[in-house]
Jmol script that loads the backbone (N, CA, C; Angstrom):
load data "model"
ATOM      1  N   MET A   1      55.899 123.317 101.685  1.00  0.00           N
ATOM      2  CA  MET A   1      56.050 124.390 102.647  1.00  0.00           C
ATOM      3  C   MET A   1      56.037 125.709 101.881  1.00  0.00           C
ATOM      4  N   ILE A   2      55.388 126.711 102.413  1.00  0.00           N
ATOM      5  CA  ILE A   2      55.303 128.005 101.735  1.00  0.00           C
ATOM      6  C   ILE A   2      56.054 129.051 102.548  1.00  0.00           C
ATOM      7  N   ARG A   3      56.944 129.778 101.881  1.00  0.00           N
ATOM      8  CA  ARG A   3      57.674 130.909 102.457  1.00  0.00           C
ATOM      9  C   ARG A   3      57.235 132.126 101.660  1.00  0.00           C
ATOM     10  N   GLY A   4      56.578 133.043 102.292  1.00  0.00           N
ATOM     11  CA  GLY A   4      56.054 134.187 101.547  1.00  0.00           C
ATOM     12  C   GLY A   4      55.044 133.687 100.542  1.00  0.00           C
ATOM     13  N   GLU A   5      55.266 133.972  99.270  1.00  0.00           N
ATOM     14  CA  GLU A   5      54.358 133.534  98.217  1.00  0.00           C
ATOM     15  C   GLU A   5      54.948 132.421  97.372  1.00  0.00           C
ATOM     16  N   LEU A   6      56.144 131.944  97.714  1.00  0.00           N
ATOM     17  CA  LEU A   6      56.813 130.950  96.888  1.00  0.00           C
ATOM     18  C   LEU A   6      56.663 129.564  97.495  1.00  0.00           C
ATOM     19  N   LEU A   7      56.434 128.586  96.662  1.00  0.00           N
ATOM     20  CA  LEU A   7      56.405 127.202  97.094  1.00  0.00           C
ATOM     21  C   LEU A   7      57.833 126.669  97.051  1.00  0.00           C
ATOM     22  N   VAL A   8      58.340 126.196  98.166  1.00  0.00           N
ATOM     23  CA  VAL A   8      59.711 125.712  98.255  1.00  0.00           C
ATOM     24  C   VAL A   8      59.700 124.192  98.126  1.00  0.00           C
ATOM     25  N   LEU A   9      60.336 123.690  97.079  1.00  0.00           N
ATOM     26  CA  LEU A   9      60.357 122.259  96.821  1.00  0.00           C
ATOM     27  C   LEU A   9      61.753 121.669  96.967  1.00  0.00           C
ATOM     28  N   ARG A  10      62.674 122.425  97.509  1.00  0.00           N
ATOM     29  CA  ARG A  10      64.039 121.934  97.573  1.00  0.00           C
ATOM     30  C   ARG A  10      64.752 122.435  98.812  1.00  0.00           C
ATOM     31  N   MET A  11      65.954 121.982  98.951  1.00  0.00           N
ATOM     32  CA  MET A  11      66.820 122.415 100.034  1.00  0.00           C
ATOM     33  C   MET A  11      68.106 122.926  99.409  1.00  0.00           C
ATOM     34  N   ASP A  12      68.616 124.040  99.899  1.00  0.00           N
ATOM     35  CA  ASP A  12      69.877 124.598  99.418  1.00  0.00           C
ATOM     36  C   ASP A  12      70.931 124.437 100.506  1.00  0.00           C
ATOM     37  N   HIS A  13      72.123 124.076 100.071  1.00  0.00           N
ATOM     38  CA  HIS A  13      73.259 123.805 100.959  1.00  0.00           C
ATOM     39  C   HIS A  13      74.383 124.744 100.526  1.00  0.00           C
ATOM     40  N   HIS A  14      74.813 125.634 101.428  1.00  0.00           N
ATOM     41  CA  HIS A  14      75.870 126.597 101.127  1.00  0.00           C
ATOM     42  C   HIS A  14      77.063 126.319 102.029  1.00  0.00           C
ATOM     43  N   VAL A  15      78.245 126.274 101.423  1.00  0.00           N
ATOM     44  CA  VAL A  15      79.474 126.018 102.179  1.00  0.00           C
ATOM     45  C   VAL A  15      80.482 127.101 101.805  1.00  0.00           C
ATOM     46  N   TYR A  16      81.050 127.733 102.810  1.00  0.00           N
ATOM     47  CA  TYR A  16      82.088 128.751 102.604  1.00  0.00           C
ATOM     48  C   TYR A  16      83.399 128.190 103.123  1.00  0.00           C
ATOM     49  N   PHE A  17      84.457 128.313 102.300  1.00  0.00           N
ATOM     50  CA  PHE A  17      85.778 127.787 102.641  1.00  0.00           C
ATOM     51  C   PHE A  17      86.789 128.920 102.737  1.00  0.00           C
ATOM     52  N   TRP A  18      87.556 128.905 103.803  1.00  0.00           N
ATOM     53  CA  TRP A  18      88.729 129.755 103.955  1.00  0.00           C
ATOM     54  C   TRP A  18      89.926 128.811 103.871  1.00  0.00           C
ATOM     55  N   LEU A  19      90.756 128.944 102.837  1.00  0.00           N
ATOM     56  CA  LEU A  19      91.910 128.073 102.689  1.00  0.00           C
ATOM     57  C   LEU A  19      93.075 128.577 103.533  1.00  0.00           C
ATOM     58  N   LYS A  20      93.887 127.650 104.005  1.00  0.00           N
ATOM     59  CA  LYS A  20      95.101 128.020 104.720  1.00  0.00           C
ATOM     60  C   LYS A  20      96.054 128.719 103.748  1.00  0.00           C
ATOM     61  N   ALA A  21      96.917 129.561 104.271  1.00  0.00           N
ATOM     62  CA  ALA A  21      97.851 130.338 103.449  1.00  0.00           C
ATOM     63  C   ALA A  21      98.684 129.438 102.540  1.00  0.00           C
ATOM     64  N   GLU A  22      99.114 128.291 103.044  1.00  0.00           N
ATOM     65  CA  GLU A  22      99.973 127.416 102.240  1.00  0.00           C
ATOM     66  C   GLU A  22      99.238 126.741 101.083  1.00  0.00           C
ATOM     67  N   ASN A  23      97.918 126.848 101.044  1.00  0.00           N
ATOM     68  CA  ASN A  23      97.127 126.264  99.958  1.00  0.00           C
ATOM     69  C   ASN A  23      96.524 127.326  99.050  1.00  0.00           C
ATOM     70  N   GLN A  24      97.072 128.527  99.087  1.00  0.00           N
ATOM     71  CA  GLN A  24      96.555 129.632  98.280  1.00  0.00           C
ATOM     72  C   GLN A  24      97.219 129.729  96.899  1.00  0.00           C
ATOM     73  N   HIS A  25      98.227 128.917  96.633  1.00  0.00           N
ATOM     74  CA  HIS A  25      98.921 129.040  95.346  1.00  0.00           C
ATOM     75  C   HIS A  25      98.069 128.434  94.223  1.00  0.00           C
ATOM     76  N   PRO A  26      98.324 128.840  92.980  1.00  0.00           N
ATOM     77  CA  PRO A  26      97.466 128.427  91.852  1.00  0.00           C
ATOM     78  C   PRO A  26      97.295 126.922  91.680  1.00  0.00           C
ATOM     79  N   ALA A  27      98.327 126.133  91.912  1.00  0.00           N
ATOM     80  CA  ALA A  27      98.196 124.681  91.713  1.00  0.00           C
ATOM     81  C   ALA A  27      97.211 124.067  92.716  1.00  0.00           C
ATOM     82  N   ASP A  28      97.304 124.462  93.983  1.00  0.00           N
ATOM     83  CA  ASP A  28      96.368 123.934  94.979  1.00  0.00           C
ATOM     84  C   ASP A  28      94.956 124.456  94.729  1.00  0.00           C
ATOM     85  N   ARG A  29      94.843 125.711  94.343  1.00  0.00           N
ATOM     86  CA  ARG A  29      93.515 126.257  94.052  1.00  0.00           C
ATOM     87  C   ARG A  29      92.867 125.477  92.903  1.00  0.00           C
ATOM     88  N   ALA A  30      93.638 125.156  91.891  1.00  0.00           N
ATOM     89  CA  ALA A  30      93.099 124.393  90.755  1.00  0.00           C
ATOM     90  C   ALA A  30      92.651 122.998  91.209  1.00  0.00           C
ATOM     91  N   ARG A  31      93.423 122.348  92.078  1.00  0.00           N
ATOM     92  CA  ARG A  31      93.025 121.031  92.594  1.00  0.00           C
ATOM     93  C   ARG A  31      91.746 121.138  93.423  1.00  0.00           C
ATOM     94  N   PHE A  32      91.661 122.176  94.239  1.00  0.00           N
ATOM     95  CA  PHE A  32      90.471 122.356  95.067  1.00  0.00           C
ATOM     96  C   PHE A  32      89.240 122.614  94.191  1.00  0.00           C
ATOM     97  N   GLU A  33      89.400 123.434  93.170  1.00  0.00           N
ATOM     98  CA  GLU A  33      88.292 123.712  92.249  1.00  0.00           C
ATOM     99  C   GLU A  33      87.838 122.435  91.550  1.00  0.00           C
ATOM    100  N   GLN A  34      88.774 121.586  91.134  1.00  0.00           N
ATOM    101  CA  GLN A  34      88.413 120.313  90.510  1.00  0.00           C
ATOM    102  C   GLN A  34      87.686 119.420  91.505  1.00  0.00           C
ATOM    103  N   GLY A  35      88.135 119.429  92.755  1.00  0.00           N
ATOM    104  CA  GLY A  35      87.461 118.644  93.790  1.00  0.00           C
ATOM    105  C   GLY A  35      86.025 119.086  93.997  1.00  0.00           C
ATOM    106  N   MET A  36      85.800 120.395  94.021  1.00  0.00           N
ATOM    107  CA  MET A  36      84.426 120.888  94.159  1.00  0.00           C
ATOM    108  C   MET A  36      83.585 120.489  92.952  1.00  0.00           C
ATOM    109  N   ALA A  37      84.161 120.591  91.755  1.00  0.00           N
ATOM    110  CA  ALA A  37      83.430 120.230  90.539  1.00  0.00           C
ATOM    111  C   ALA A  37      83.000 118.764  90.562  1.00  0.00           C
ATOM    112  N   GLU A  38      83.841 117.902  91.101  1.00  0.00           N
ATOM    113  CA  GLU A  38      83.523 116.470  91.179  1.00  0.00           C
ATOM    114  C   GLU A  38      82.298 116.199  92.049  1.00  0.00           C
ATOM    115  N   LEU A  39      82.075 117.041  93.046  1.00  0.00           N
ATOM    116  CA  LEU A  39      80.925 116.845  93.935  1.00  0.00           C
ATOM    117  C   LEU A  39      79.601 116.905  93.178  1.00  0.00           C
ATOM    118  N   PHE A  40      79.560 117.642  92.074  1.00  0.00           N
ATOM    119  CA  PHE A  40      78.314 117.777  91.315  1.00  0.00           C
ATOM    120  C   PHE A  40      77.971 116.524  90.517  1.00  0.00           C
ATOM    121  N   LYS A  41      78.863 115.538  90.506  1.00  0.00           N
ATOM    122  CA  LYS A  41      78.584 114.263  89.845  1.00  0.00           C
ATOM    123  C   LYS A  41      77.824 113.311  90.765  1.00  0.00           C
ATOM    124  N   ILE A  42      77.710 113.660  92.037  1.00  0.00           N
ATOM    125  CA  ILE A  42      76.976 112.815  92.982  1.00  0.00           C
ATOM    126  C   ILE A  42      75.493 112.884  92.614  1.00  0.00           C
ATOM    127  N   PRO A  43      74.838 111.739  92.423  1.00  0.00           N
ATOM    128  CA  PRO A  43      73.476 111.718  91.875  1.00  0.00           C
ATOM    129  C   PRO A  43      72.440 112.560  92.616  1.00  0.00           C
ATOM    130  N   GLN A  44      72.555 112.686  93.918  1.00  0.00           N
ATOM    131  CA  GLN A  44      71.537 113.409  94.676  1.00  0.00           C
ATOM    132  C   GLN A  44      71.628 114.930  94.498  1.00  0.00           C
ATOM    133  N   VAL A  45      72.713 115.427  93.961  1.00  0.00           N
ATOM    134  CA  VAL A  45      72.880 116.869  93.767  1.00  0.00           C
ATOM    135  C   VAL A  45      72.050 117.291  92.556  1.00  0.00           C
ATOM    136  N   ALA A  46      71.077 118.163  92.778  1.00  0.00           N
ATOM    137  CA  ALA A  46      70.174 118.596  91.709  1.00  0.00           C
ATOM    138  C   ALA A  46      70.700 119.809  90.958  1.00  0.00           C
ATOM    139  N   GLY A  47      71.702 120.485  91.484  1.00  0.00           N
ATOM    140  CA  GLY A  47      72.262 121.652  90.804  1.00  0.00           C
ATOM    141  C   GLY A  47      73.085 122.488  91.751  1.00  0.00           C
ATOM    142  N   GLY A  48      73.612 123.569  91.212  1.00  0.00           N
ATOM    143  CA  GLY A  48      74.394 124.485  92.013  1.00  0.00           C
ATOM    144  C   GLY A  48      75.656 124.903  91.296  1.00  0.00           C
ATOM    145  N   ARG A  49      76.586 125.463  92.065  1.00  0.00           N
ATOM    146  CA  ARG A  49      77.860 125.903  91.502  1.00  0.00           C
ATOM    147  C   ARG A  49      78.823 126.237  92.625  1.00  0.00           C
ATOM    148  N   TRP A  50      80.094 126.406  92.269  1.00  0.00           N
ATOM    149  CA  TRP A  50      81.067 126.955  93.199  1.00  0.00           C
ATOM    150  C   TRP A  50      81.479 128.318  92.664  1.00  0.00           C
ATOM    151  N   ALA A  51      81.987 129.174  93.557  1.00  0.00           N
ATOM    152  CA  ALA A  51      82.325 130.539  93.147  1.00  0.00           C
ATOM    153  C   ALA A  51      83.362 131.136  94.090  1.00  0.00           C
ATOM    154  N   VAL A  52      83.897 132.253  93.674  1.00  0.00           N
ATOM    155  CA  VAL A  52      84.803 133.066  94.499  1.00  0.00           C
ATOM    156  C   VAL A  52      84.079 134.368  94.813  1.00  0.00           C
ATOM    157  N   PRO A  53      84.565 135.143  95.786  1.00  0.00           N
ATOM    158  CA  PRO A  53      83.877 136.398  96.115  1.00  0.00           C
ATOM    159  C   PRO A  53      83.801 137.330  94.900  1.00  0.00           C
ATOM    160  N   ALA A  54      82.646 137.929  94.713  1.00  0.00           N
ATOM    161  CA  ALA A  54      82.465 138.898  93.628  1.00  0.00           C
ATOM    162  C   ALA A  54      83.250 140.165  93.948  1.00  0.00           C
ATOM    163  N   LYS A  55      83.768 140.776  92.923  1.00  0.00           N
ATOM    164  CA  LYS A  55      84.555 141.997  93.096  1.00  0.00           C
ATOM    165  C   LYS A  55      83.619 143.213  93.104  1.00  0.00           C
ATOM    166  N   VAL A  56      82.882 143.332  94.199  1.00  0.00           N
ATOM    167  CA  VAL A  56      81.943 144.442  94.380  1.00  0.00           C
ATOM    168  C   VAL A  56      82.519 145.382  95.438  1.00  0.00           C
ATOM    169  N   PRO A  57      82.031 146.623  95.489  1.00  0.00           N
ATOM    170  CA  PRO A  57      82.526 147.541  96.521  1.00  0.00           C
ATOM    171  C   PRO A  57      82.293 146.974  97.927  1.00  0.00           C
ATOM    172  N   GLU A  58      83.241 147.234  98.816  1.00  0.00           N
ATOM    173  CA  GLU A  58      83.103 146.782 100.199  1.00  0.00           C
ATOM    174  C   GLU A  58      81.916 147.472 100.861  1.00  0.00           C
ATOM    175  N   ARG A  59      81.186 146.688 101.664  1.00  0.00           N
ATOM    176  CA  ARG A  59      80.080 147.202 102.466  1.00  0.00           C
ATOM    177  C   ARG A  59      80.156 146.560 103.830  1.00  0.00           C
ATOM    178  N   PRO A  60      79.759 147.260 104.863  1.00  0.00           N
ATOM    179  CA  PRO A  60      79.883 146.706 106.215  1.00  0.00           C
ATOM    180  C   PRO A  60      79.071 145.431 106.436  1.00  0.00           C
ATOM    181  N   VAL A  61      78.033 145.204 105.671  1.00  0.00           N
ATOM    182  CA  VAL A  61      77.185 144.023 105.883  1.00  0.00           C
ATOM    183  C   VAL A  61      77.655 142.798 105.095  1.00  0.00           C
ATOM    184  N   CYS A  62      78.682 142.940 104.289  1.00  0.00           N
ATOM    185  CA  CYS A  62      79.157 141.833 103.450  1.00  0.00           C
ATOM    186  C   CYS A  62      80.460 141.259 103.979  1.00  0.00           C
ATOM    187  N   ASP A  63      80.507 139.942 104.097  1.00  0.00           N
ATOM    188  CA  ASP A  63      81.733 139.235 104.449  1.00  0.00           C
ATOM    189  C   ASP A  63      82.280 138.612 103.174  1.00  0.00           C
ATOM    190  N   GLN A  64      83.390 139.114 102.716  1.00  0.00           N
ATOM    191  CA  GLN A  64      84.026 138.543 101.534  1.00  0.00           C
ATOM    192  C   GLN A  64      85.415 138.015 101.883  1.00  0.00           C
ATOM    193  N   SER A  65      85.585 137.599 103.117  1.00  0.00           N
ATOM    194  CA  SER A  65      86.880 137.108 103.571  1.00  0.00           C
ATOM    195  C   SER A  65      87.138 135.659 103.145  1.00  0.00           C
ATOM    196  N   TRP A  66      86.112 134.953 102.695  1.00  0.00           N
ATOM    197  CA  TRP A  66      86.239 133.554 102.300  1.00  0.00           C
ATOM    198  C   TRP A  66      86.904 133.438 100.931  1.00  0.00           C
ATOM    199  N   ASP A  67      87.418 132.249 100.634  1.00  0.00           N
ATOM    200  CA  ASP A  67      88.089 132.004  99.356  1.00  0.00           C
ATOM    201  C   ASP A  67      87.177 131.374  98.317  1.00  0.00           C
ATOM    202  N   TYR A  68      86.326 130.445  98.756  1.00  0.00           N
ATOM    203  CA  TYR A  68      85.407 129.759  97.849  1.00  0.00           C
ATOM    204  C   TYR A  68      84.071 129.563  98.538  1.00  0.00           C
ATOM    205  N   ALA A  69      83.012 129.605  97.738  1.00  0.00           N
ATOM    206  CA  ALA A  69      81.674 129.242  98.207  1.00  0.00           C
ATOM    207  C   ALA A  69      81.155 128.140  97.295  1.00  0.00           C
ATOM    208  N   LEU A  70      80.474 127.195  97.899  1.00  0.00           N
ATOM    209  CA  LEU A  70      79.868 126.088  97.166  1.00  0.00           C
ATOM    210  C   LEU A  70      78.382 126.119  97.480  1.00  0.00           C
ATOM    211  N   THR A  71      77.555 126.175  96.444  1.00  0.00           N
ATOM    212  CA  THR A  71      76.107 126.171  96.615  1.00  0.00           C
ATOM    213  C   THR A  71      75.559 124.953  95.902  1.00  0.00           C
ATOM    214  N   MET A  72      74.793 124.147  96.619  1.00  0.00           N
ATOM    215  CA  MET A  72      74.201 122.952  96.033  1.00  0.00           C
ATOM    216  C   MET A  72      72.708 122.938  96.307  1.00  0.00           C
ATOM    217  N   ARG A  73      71.960 122.414  95.348  1.00  0.00           N
ATOM    218  CA  ARG A  73      70.520 122.254  95.497  1.00  0.00           C
ATOM    219  C   ARG A  73      70.201 120.772  95.568  1.00  0.00           C
ATOM    220  N   PHE A  74      69.258 120.465  96.435  1.00  0.00           N
ATOM    221  CA  PHE A  74      68.769 119.100  96.580  1.00  0.00           C
ATOM    222  C   PHE A  74      67.254 119.127  96.468  1.00  0.00           C
ATOM    223  N   ALA A  75      66.685 118.084  95.903  1.00  0.00           N
ATOM    224  CA  ALA A  75      65.231 118.002  95.776  1.00  0.00           C
ATOM    225  C   ALA A  75      64.559 117.855  97.125  1.00  0.00           C
ATOM    226  N   SER A  76      65.317 117.342  98.111  1.00  0.00           N
ATOM    227  CA  SER A  76      64.739 117.118  99.431  1.00  0.00           C
ATOM    228  C   SER A  76      65.860 117.084 100.474  1.00  0.00           C
ATOM    229  N   ILE A  77      65.471 117.202 101.718  1.00  0.00           N
ATOM    230  CA  ILE A  77      66.443 117.044 102.800  1.00  0.00           C
ATOM    231  C   ILE A  77      66.966 115.611 102.803  1.00  0.00           C
ATOM    232  N   GLY A  78      66.131 114.661 102.434  1.00  0.00           N
ATOM    233  CA  GLY A  78      66.576 113.271 102.345  1.00  0.00           C
ATOM    234  C   GLY A  78      67.719 113.101 101.359  1.00  0.00           C
ATOM    235  N   ASP A  79      67.619 113.752 100.192  1.00  0.00           N
ATOM    236  CA  ASP A  79      68.712 113.691  99.216  1.00  0.00           C
ATOM    237  C   ASP A  79      69.979 114.326  99.791  1.00  0.00           C
ATOM    238  N   HIS A  80      69.813 115.430 100.500  1.00  0.00           N
ATOM    239  CA  HIS A  80      70.960 116.067 101.161  1.00  0.00           C
ATOM    240  C   HIS A  80      71.618 115.111 102.148  1.00  0.00           C
ATOM    241  N   ASP A  81      70.805 114.413 102.930  1.00  0.00           N
ATOM    242  CA  ASP A  81      71.335 113.503 103.935  1.00  0.00           C
ATOM    243  C   ASP A  81      72.102 112.345 103.284  1.00  0.00           C
ATOM    244  N   ILE A  82      71.589 111.839 102.167  1.00  0.00           N
ATOM    245  CA  ILE A  82      72.297 110.789 101.427  1.00  0.00           C
ATOM    246  C   ILE A  82      73.631 111.331 100.911  1.00  0.00           C
ATOM    247  N   TYR A  83      73.621 112.539 100.365  1.00  0.00           N
ATOM    248  CA  TYR A  83      74.839 113.187  99.873  1.00  0.00           C
ATOM    249  C   TYR A  83      75.899 113.284 100.967  1.00  0.00           C
ATOM    250  N   GLN A  84      75.493 113.628 102.174  1.00  0.00           N
ATOM    251  CA  GLN A  84      76.451 113.786 103.273  1.00  0.00           C
ATOM    252  C   GLN A  84      77.271 112.520 103.495  1.00  0.00           C
ATOM    253  N   ASP A  85      76.653 111.351 103.309  1.00  0.00           N
ATOM    254  CA  ASP A  85      77.336 110.081 103.536  1.00  0.00           C
ATOM    255  C   ASP A  85      77.919 109.466 102.258  1.00  0.00           C
ATOM    256  N   HIS A  86      77.682 110.089 101.112  1.00  0.00           N
ATOM    257  CA  HIS A  86      78.144 109.536  99.830  1.00  0.00           C
ATOM    258  C   HIS A  86      79.675 109.436  99.814  1.00  0.00           C
ATOM    259  N   PRO A  87      80.238 108.346  99.282  1.00  0.00           N
ATOM    260  CA  PRO A  87      81.687 108.195  99.229  1.00  0.00           C
ATOM    261  C   PRO A  87      82.407 109.350  98.527  1.00  0.00           C
ATOM    262  N   GLY A  88      81.798 109.926  97.489  1.00  0.00           N
ATOM    263  CA  GLY A  88      82.423 111.053  96.796  1.00  0.00           C
ATOM    264  C   GLY A  88      82.547 112.274  97.688  1.00  0.00           C
ATOM    265  N   HIS A  89      81.536 112.532  98.502  1.00  0.00           N
ATOM    266  CA  HIS A  89      81.583 113.649  99.447  1.00  0.00           C
ATOM    267  C   HIS A  89      82.599 113.358 100.543  1.00  0.00           C
ATOM    268  N   GLN A  90      82.596 112.144 101.049  1.00  0.00           N
ATOM    269  CA  GLN A  90      83.547 111.771 102.088  1.00  0.00           C
ATOM    270  C   GLN A  90      84.990 111.829 101.569  1.00  0.00           C
ATOM    271  N   HIS A  91      85.205 111.459 100.300  1.00  0.00           N
ATOM    272  CA  HIS A  91      86.535 111.549  99.681  1.00  0.00           C
ATOM    273  C   HIS A  91      86.989 113.011  99.625  1.00  0.00           C
ATOM    274  N   PHE A  92      86.088 113.916  99.210  1.00  0.00           N
ATOM    275  CA  PHE A  92      86.409 115.346  99.150  1.00  0.00           C
ATOM    276  C   PHE A  92      86.841 115.854 100.525  1.00  0.00           C
ATOM    277  N   ILE A  93      86.072 115.513 101.546  1.00  0.00           N
ATOM    278  CA  ILE A  93      86.405 115.955 102.903  1.00  0.00           C
ATOM    279  C   ILE A  93      87.767 115.408 103.321  1.00  0.00           C
ATOM    280  N   GLY A  94      87.984 114.126 103.107  1.00  0.00           N
ATOM    281  CA  GLY A  94      89.247 113.515 103.497  1.00  0.00           C
ATOM    282  C   GLY A  94      90.442 114.124 102.778  1.00  0.00           C
ATOM    283  N   LYS A  95      90.253 114.443 101.512  1.00  0.00           N
ATOM    284  CA  LYS A  95      91.349 114.980 100.702  1.00  0.00           C
ATOM    285  C   LYS A  95      91.685 116.419 101.058  1.00  0.00           C
ATOM    286  N   PHE A  96      90.667 117.231 101.388  1.00  0.00           N
ATOM    287  CA  PHE A  96      90.890 118.671 101.527  1.00  0.00           C
ATOM    288  C   PHE A  96      90.734 119.239 102.936  1.00  0.00           C
ATOM    289  N   LYS A  97      90.288 118.453 103.899  1.00  0.00           N
ATOM    290  CA  LYS A  97      90.007 119.033 105.224  1.00  0.00           C
ATOM    291  C   LYS A  97      91.233 119.690 105.850  1.00  0.00           C
ATOM    292  N   ASP A  98      92.411 119.208 105.552  1.00  0.00           N
ATOM    293  CA  ASP A  98      93.619 119.818 106.106  1.00  0.00           C
ATOM    294  C   ASP A  98      93.998 121.125 105.398  1.00  0.00           C
ATOM    295  N   TRP A  99      93.319 121.446 104.330  1.00  0.00           N
ATOM    296  CA  TRP A  99      93.582 122.692 103.586  1.00  0.00           C
ATOM    297  C   TRP A  99      92.767 123.851 104.147  1.00  0.00           C
ATOM    298  N   TRP A 100      91.751 123.574 104.960  1.00  0.00           N
ATOM    299  CA  TRP A 100      90.815 124.594 105.409  1.00  0.00           C
ATOM    300  C   TRP A 100      91.260 125.238 106.708  1.00  0.00           C
ATOM    301  N   ALA A 101      91.305 126.557 106.698  1.00  0.00           N
ATOM    302  CA  ALA A 101      91.488 127.294 107.949  1.00  0.00           C
ATOM    303  C   ALA A 101      90.148 127.403 108.664  1.00  0.00           C
ATOM    304  N   LYS A 102      89.063 127.441 107.863  1.00  0.00           N
ATOM    305  CA  LYS A 102      87.712 127.575 108.398  1.00  0.00           C
ATOM    306  C   LYS A 102      86.718 127.125 107.350  1.00  0.00           C
ATOM    307  N   VAL A 103      85.606 126.557 107.813  1.00  0.00           N
ATOM    308  CA  VAL A 103      84.492 126.185 106.940  1.00  0.00           C
ATOM    309  C   VAL A 103      83.211 126.617 107.646  1.00  0.00           C
ATOM    310  N   LEU A 104      82.278 127.171 106.879  1.00  0.00           N
ATOM    311  CA  LEU A 104      80.973 127.570 107.414  1.00  0.00           C
ATOM    312  C   LEU A 104      79.905 126.985 106.496  1.00  0.00           C
ATOM    313  N   VAL A 105      78.940 126.287 107.083  1.00  0.00           N
ATOM    314  CA  VAL A 105      77.846 125.679 106.318  1.00  0.00           C
ATOM    315  C   VAL A 105      76.537 126.334 106.733  1.00  0.00           C
ATOM    316  N   THR A 106      75.715 126.695 105.749  1.00  0.00           N
ATOM    317  CA  THR A 106      74.345 127.150 106.017  1.00  0.00           C
ATOM    318  C   THR A 106      73.420 126.354 105.105  1.00  0.00           C
ATOM    319  N   ASP A 107      72.333 125.856 105.661  1.00  0.00           N
ATOM    320  CA  ASP A 107      71.348 125.084 104.901  1.00  0.00           C
ATOM    321  C   ASP A 107      70.023 125.832 104.944  1.00  0.00           C
ATOM    322  N   LEU A 108      69.369 125.886 103.797  1.00  0.00           N
ATOM    323  CA  LEU A 108      68.094 126.610 103.672  1.00  0.00           C
ATOM    324  C   LEU A 108      66.999 125.656 103.239  1.00  0.00           C
ATOM    325  N   GLU A 109      65.860 125.801 103.845  1.00  0.00           N
ATOM    326  CA  GLU A 109      64.691 124.999 103.482  1.00  0.00           C
ATOM    327  C   GLU A 109      63.608 125.919 102.954  1.00  0.00           C
TER     328      GLU A 109
END
end "model"
wireframe off; spacefill off
backbone 0.3
color backbone group
């Protein structure tokens, strides 16, 4: 598939997490960060990273209200679909879903 002049051979998966107030302390944040890091061991994940909002000047078009963002690359939508059902991904959801005040997912092709 061609977007503009670039050949797109992958799918990107972006997840934004807003943690509940009671999970904002350093120990829980460290556990959550380790949980996100473990997701990159799932074989279908081709790359990516997790991050916190950059400390840039506020602008009306930027939402920096989230606590963590997770960006993952997949070679195909099929790999993404396998990842969604992978036990490691399901374990992450089960372990941390009660920590989230909000989650937003955007997928790019």
